[in-house]
C-alpha positions as CSV (number, residue, x, y, z in Angstrom):
1,M,-30.7,-45.8,-65.5
2,I,-28.9,-48.3,-65.0
3,G,-30.1,-52.1,-65.7
4,R,-30.3,-54.7,-63.8
5,R,-27.5,-56.8,-65.0
6,S,-25.2,-53.4,-65.2
7,R,-26.1,-53.7,-61.1
8,G,-25.3,-56.7,-59.9
9,S,-22.0,-56.8,-62.0
10,L,-21.2,-53.4,-60.5
11,M,-22.3,-55.6,-57.3
12,A,-20.3,-58.1,-57.7
13,R,-17.1,-56.0,-58.8
14,S,-17.9,-54.1,-55.4
15,L,-17.4,-57.4,-53.5
16,V,-14.3,-58.8,-55.0
17,L,-12.7,-55.0,-54.2
18,L,-14.4,-55.5,-50.7
19,G,-12.7,-59.1,-50.4
20,L,-9.1,-58.2,-51.4
21,S,-9.4,-55.0,-49.3
22,S,-10.0,-57.2,-46.2
23,L,-7.3,-59.4,-47.3
24,A,-4.8,-56.6,-47.2
25,A,-6.1,-55.3,-44.5
26,A,-5.8,-58.9,-43.1
27,G,-1.8,-58.3,-43.4
28,P,0.7,-60.7,-44.4
29,S,0.2,-64.5,-42.8
30,E,2.4,-67.4,-42.6
31,R,2.2,-68.6,-45.5
32,D,3.4,-65.8,-47.1
33,L,6.5,-65.7,-45.0
34,V,7.4,-69.4,-45.6
35,V,6.7,-69.1,-49.5
36,A,9.7,-66.0,-49.4
37,A,11.5,-67.7,-47.6
38,L,11.4,-70.5,-50.0
39,E,12.1,-68.3,-53.2
40,R,15.3,-67.2,-51.3
41,T,16.4,-70.8,-52.0
42,K,16.5,-69.4,-55.9
43,H,19.4,-67.1,-55.3
44,V,23.1,-67.6,-55.7
45,V,24.1,-65.5,-52.6
46,R,27.9,-65.7,-51.4
47,Y,28.2,-65.4,-47.5
48,D,29.7,-62.4,-46.9
49,G,28.8,-60.2,-43.9
50,S,31.2,-57.4,-43.9
51,Y,30.0,-53.8,-42.6
52,R,28.4,-51.6,-45.7
53,S,26.8,-48.5,-45.8
54,I,23.3,-48.9,-47.4
55,P,20.4,-46.9,-48.0
56,Y,17.8,-46.1,-44.6
57,P,14.6,-47.2,-45.1
58,G,14.7,-50.1,-47.3
59,G,18.3,-50.5,-47.6
60,D,19.9,-53.2,-48.6
61,V,23.2,-54.8,-49.4
62,P,24.1,-56.2,-52.6
63,E,22.1,-58.8,-53.8
64,N,24.9,-62.0,-54.4
65,V,26.0,-61.5,-50.9
66,G,24.4,-61.9,-47.5
67,V,24.7,-64.1,-44.4
68,C,21.6,-65.7,-42.1
69,T,20.3,-62.7,-41.0
70,D,19.7,-61.0,-44.5
71,V,17.5,-64.1,-45.3
72,L,15.1,-63.0,-43.0
73,V,15.7,-59.6,-43.7
74,R,14.7,-60.3,-47.4
75,S,11.9,-62.5,-46.6
76,Y,10.2,-60.3,-44.6
77,R,10.7,-57.4,-47.1
78,A,9.3,-59.5,-49.8
79,I,6.3,-59.7,-47.7
80,G,6.4,-55.4,-46.6
81,I,8.0,-55.7,-43.8
82,D,11.3,-53.8,-43.2
83,L,13.6,-55.0,-40.6
84,Q,16.0,-52.2,-41.1
85,R,13.3,-49.5,-40.1
86,L,11.4,-51.1,-37.4
87,V,14.6,-52.6,-36.1
88,H,16.7,-49.0,-36.3
89,E,13.4,-47.1,-34.9
90,D,12.6,-49.3,-31.8
91,M,16.7,-49.7,-31.0
92,S,16.4,-46.0,-31.6
93,A,13.7,-45.5,-28.6
94,D,15.3,-48.0,-26.0
95,F,19.1,-48.6,-27.3
96,D,20.0,-50.0,-23.5
97,A,17.4,-52.4,-24.0
98,Y,19.0,-54.0,-26.7
99,P,22.8,-56.2,-27.0
100,R,25.7,-53.8,-26.6
101,N,28.3,-56.4,-28.0
102,W,29.9,-54.3,-30.5
103,G,30.5,-51.3,-28.5
104,L,28.7,-48.9,-30.3
105,S,26.8,-45.9,-28.7
106,R,23.8,-45.2,-31.1
107,P,21.8,-46.9,-33.2
108,D,23.3,-47.4,-37.1
109,T,21.2,-48.6,-40.3
110,N,23.5,-50.1,-41.9
111,I,24.1,-53.3,-39.3
112,D,21.8,-53.2,-36.6
113,H,19.4,-55.7,-38.4
114,R,21.6,-57.8,-39.9
115,R,22.8,-59.1,-36.2
116,V,21.0,-62.4,-35.0
117,P,21.6,-60.8,-31.5
118,N,19.2,-58.0,-32.5
119,L,16.6,-59.6,-34.5
120,R,16.4,-61.9,-31.7
121,R,16.1,-59.0,-29.1
122,F,13.6,-57.0,-31.5
123,F,11.5,-60.1,-31.7
124,E,11.5,-60.6,-28.2
125,R,10.2,-57.3,-27.8
126,H,7.8,-57.2,-30.5
127,G,6.4,-60.8,-31.7
128,E,5.5,-64.2,-29.4
129,S,8.5,-65.6,-27.4
130,L,7.8,-69.4,-27.7
131,E,8.7,-72.6,-25.8
132,V,12.1,-74.6,-27.2
133,S,11.7,-77.6,-27.1
134,N,12.8,-80.8,-28.2
135,D,9.1,-82.0,-30.3
136,P,9.5,-80.5,-34.0
137,A,5.5,-80.9,-34.0
138,D,6.4,-77.4,-31.6
139,Y,7.6,-75.6,-34.7
140,R,5.0,-74.2,-37.3
141,P,5.9,-72.8,-40.9
142,G,6.7,-69.3,-40.6
143,D,8.6,-70.0,-37.1
144,I,11.7,-67.9,-36.8
145,V,14.6,-70.5,-34.4
146,S,18.2,-69.2,-33.5
147,W,20.6,-71.6,-32.7
148,M,24.5,-70.7,-31.3
149,L,26.4,-72.9,-33.6
150,P,30.1,-74.0,-32.7
151,G,32.6,-70.9,-32.0
152,N,29.7,-69.0,-30.1
153,N,28.5,-68.2,-33.6
154,P,24.7,-67.0,-33.6
155,H,22.7,-68.3,-36.3
156,I,19.1,-67.5,-37.6
157,G,16.4,-69.1,-39.9
158,I,12.8,-69.7,-40.9
159,V,10.3,-72.7,-40.5
160,T,9.1,-74.3,-43.6
161,N,6.3,-76.3,-44.8
162,E,8.4,-78.7,-46.0
163,K,9.4,-81.9,-43.9
164,S,12.4,-84.1,-43.6
165,A,13.5,-87.0,-45.4
166,D,11.7,-88.9,-42.6
167,G,8.8,-86.6,-42.4
168,E,9.4,-85.6,-38.3
169,R,10.8,-82.1,-38.8
170,P,10.4,-79.0,-40.7
171,L,13.1,-77.8,-43.0
172,I,14.8,-74.8,-42.4
173,V,15.3,-72.3,-44.9
174,H,18.8,-70.3,-44.0
175,N,22.7,-69.2,-44.8
176,I,25.1,-71.2,-43.0
177,G,27.7,-70.5,-45.7
178,L,26.6,-71.4,-49.1
179,G,24.0,-69.2,-49.4
180,P,20.5,-69.8,-49.0
181,K,19.4,-73.3,-48.6
182,K,16.7,-75.7,-47.0
183,D,18.0,-78.2,-44.8
184,D,17.1,-80.6,-41.7
185,M,19.0,-78.8,-39.3
186,L,16.6,-77.9,-37.1
187,F,17.9,-79.9,-33.9
188,L,21.6,-79.8,-35.5
189,F,22.5,-76.9,-33.2
190,E,21.7,-75.4,-29.8
191,I,18.1,-73.4,-30.0
192,T,18.3,-70.0,-28.2
193,G,14.8,-68.6,-29.5
194,H,12.0,-69.2,-30.9
195,Y,9.5,-66.7,-31.7
196,R,6.9,-65.4,-34.4
197,Y,6.4,-62.6,-35.9
198,L,4.4,-61.0,-38.3
199,G,5.1,-57.7,-38.3
200,P,3.3,-54.6,-36.3
201,E,-0.2,-54.9,-35.0
C-alpha cells in the first residue's frame, strides 16, 4: 500500500516529468539558437570553404575550419536541427526551386547546406521571410540575416540579444574571415534577406 506521502511524491515527480515533456515538445526557442551561436564564438576556426566529402546526415567539415554558413549549420545542429538533412530533402523534392549557380544537375549533401543562396531559399520556403529595414528594432534575437559583401560575395549570420556599444543595434554572430565572431555589423553591408526559422513545424 502506498502512503499519502509516497503518493504525493509520485505525483510531484509525475508533474515534473510532464513539465519536461511539454518543454521538449515545444521545440527549441530563439534563445536556444542565440546561446548556441554565442557558443560558436569560443571556437578557433580557420576560414576555409573548400569542397570536402562529409557524412550524411549529421556530417560536418573538420571543427577547426568553416565559413559563415557553418556558423548557422553548427548552431542549429546544437539545438537539434540538421540543416544538412533538411536542405538536402527539400532540394531533392524540388531541385528547380533552388539557385543553379554552380552548374549542378542534382543535390549534393557535401556542400548544398554550406552555400548562402541555398540557405536563403530554404528559409524562404520553410521559415518566415521578414521585412528588410533600417530599424534595428525589427531584428530580433535568433533572426537570420543575409548580406551581399563587396565583390558580390553572399554572407549570413545570426542576430543575438547583445547590443552595440551605443545600445542601438543587435550584435551579429558570423564568420567573415576571422572565425566565428560577435560584431556590430548589422548595417555595414547591403542586407539581402531577413528570416526566422526554428525547425520543421
